[in-house]
C-alpha positions in Angstrom: -65.4 81.8 18.3 -63.4 79.5 20.6 -59.7 80.4 20.7 -58.6 77.8 23.3 -55.5 75.9 22.2 -55.9 72.2 22.5 -53.1 69.7 22.9 -52.2 67.4 20.1 -53.3 63.9 21.0 -50.6 62.4 18.7 -48.0 63.1 21.4 -49.5 60.6 23.8 -50.3 58.1 21.0 -46.8 58.2 19.6 -45.3 58.0 23.1 -47.4 54.9 24.0 -46.7 53.3 20.6 -42.9 54.0 20.9 -42.7 52.8 24.5 -44.5 49.5 24.1 -42.8 48.7 20.8 -39.4 49.3 22.4 -40.2 47.2 25.4 -41.5 44.3 23.3 -38.3 44.3 21.3 -36.2 44.3 24.5 -38.2 41.2 25.4 -37.8 39.7 22.0 -34.0 40.1 22.3 -34.1 38.4 25.7 -33.2 41.6 27.6 -36.3 41.7 29.8 -39.3 39.6 30.8 -42.8 39.9 29.6 -44.3 41.6 32.7 -43.3 45.2 31.8 -44.4 44.6 28.2 -47.9 43.4 29.2 -48.4 46.2 31.7 -47.4 48.9 29.3 -49.2 47.1 26.5 -52.5 47.4 28.3 -52.1 50.9 29.7 -49.8 52.9 27.5 -49.8 51.0 24.2 -53.5 50.0 24.5 -55.6 52.4 26.6 -53.5 55.6 25.9 -53.4 55.0 22.2 -57.2 54.3 22.1 -57.8 57.6 23.9 -55.4 59.4 21.5 -57.2 57.9 18.6 -60.6 58.9 19.8 -59.2 62.5 20.4 -57.8 62.5 16.8 -61.3 61.7 15.6 -62.5 64.9 17.3 -59.9 66.9 15.4 -61.0 65.4 12.0 -57.7 63.4 11.5 -58.9 60.1 10.0 -55.3 58.8 9.7 -54.5 59.4 13.4 -57.9 58.2 14.5 -57.6 54.9 12.6 -53.9 54.3 13.4 -53.9 55.1 17.1 -57.2 53.3 17.7 -56.1 50.3 15.7 -52.7 49.9 17.4 -54.3 50.6 20.8 -56.5 47.6 20.0 -53.5 45.6 18.8 -51.8 46.0 22.2 -54.9 45.2 24.2 -55.5 42.1 22.0 -51.9 40.9 22.2 -52.0 41.4 26.0 -55.1 39.3 26.2 -53.5 36.6 24.1 -50.6 36.5 26.6 -52.8 36.5 29.7 -55.1 33.8 28.3 -52.0 31.7 27.5 -50.6 32.2 31.0 -53.9 31.2 32.6 -54.4 28.2 30.3 -57.8 29.5 29.4 -57.2 29.5 25.7 -53.7 28.9 24.5 -52.7 30.5 21.2 -50.0 28.5 19.4 -46.9 30.1 17.8 -48.8 29.7 14.5 -51.9 31.3 15.9 -49.9 34.4 16.8 -48.3 34.3 13.4 -51.7 34.6 11.7 -52.6 37.4 14.2 -49.5 39.2 13.0 -50.2 38.6 9.3 -53.5 40.4 9.8 -51.7 43.3 11.3 -49.2 43.3 8.6 -51.9 43.7 6.0 -53.5 46.6 7.9 -50.1 48.2 8.4 -49.6 48.1 4.6 -52.6 50.3 4.2 -51.3 52.8 6.8 -47.9 52.7 5.1 -49.4 53.9 1.8 -51.3 56.6 3.7 -48.1 57.7 5.4 -46.6 58.7 2.1 -49.2 61.6 2.0 -48.1 62.9 5.4 -44.4 63.4 5.7 -41.1 61.6 5.6 -40.9 61.0 9.4 -44.3 59.2 9.3 -43.2 57.3 6.2 -40.0 56.1 8.0 -42.0 55.0 11.0 -44.5 53.1 9.0 -41.9 51.6 6.7 -40.0 50.2 9.7 -43.3 49.0 11.2 -44.3 47.2 8.0 -40.9 45.6 7.7 -40.9 44.6 11.3 -44.3 42.9 10.9 -43.1 41.1 7.8 -40.0 39.9 9.6 -42.2 38.8 12.6 -44.4 36.9 10.2 -41.4 35.2 8.7 -40.1 34.4 12.2 -43.4 32.8 13.2 -43.7 30.6 10.1 -40.0 30.2 9.3 -36.6 30.6 10.9 -36.7 32.1 14.4 -33.7 34.4 13.6 -36.2 36.6 11.7 -37.7 37.6 15.0 -34.3 39.0 16.0 -34.1 41.0 12.7 -37.7 42.2 13.4 -36.6 43.4 16.9 -33.8 45.5 15.5 -36.0 47.0 12.8 -38.8 47.7 15.3 -36.4 49.4 17.7 -35.8 51.9 14.9 -39.6 52.1 14.4 -40.1 53.0 18.1 -37.4 55.6 18.1 -38.9 57.1 14.9 -42.3 57.4 16.6 -40.6 59.1 19.5 -38.8 61.5 17.1 -42.2 62.6 15.8 -43.5 63.0 19.3 -40.4 65.1 20.2 -40.9 67.2 17.1 -44.5 68.0 18.0 -43.6 68.9 21.6 -40.3 70.8 21.0 -41.5 72.6 17.9 -44.6 73.8 19.7 -42.6 74.9 22.8 -40.0 76.7 20.7 -42.6 78.3 18.4 -40.6 77.3 15.4 -39.4 74.1 13.7 -36.5 72.6 15.6 -37.0 69.0 14.4 -38.1 68.6 10.8 -40.7 66.1 9.5 -39.7 66.2 5.9 -42.1 66.6 3.0 -44.7 64.1 1.8 -43.6 61.6 -0.7 -47.0 61.8 -2.5 -49.2 64.8 -3.1 -52.9 64.7 -2.2 -55.7 66.8 -3.6 
């Protein structure tokens, strides 16, 4: 029997998700340019989350596998849209990006339901992510001010993801629960 303790891939996935989400909202609020968002989007939000997702698959965690792999692909896809726009190869309009976001809103709604079976920290993260996507959708098809509302909600989402990352790391290091996750909202099996 193998008694080697393996690291939890969620720490890297949550770190990458939180960092790129935070940086994008800083950009959406006009606090920083797109350069840091694109670079972190490809590497930390994209590649690192994909790797975390693939590692979650090895642990048998379908939710982590699907979520990290999906949002890793989101960041790579969004980065490609920005690069193609910048190079004039294929320019996606504001409406095109809006439809891209609507697709991600619908997928996020599925993860949001799943998060209710995990714990309250996951539910808060996915609730703010779903609301953020909805506000971004509204901002792309309606008043731009909704993008500002989305940025504020998504900053909370990013910090919620980092809270879960911190809980995994600190609880493991301490050998006890320092940061709580909360109980699931729905019971499975």
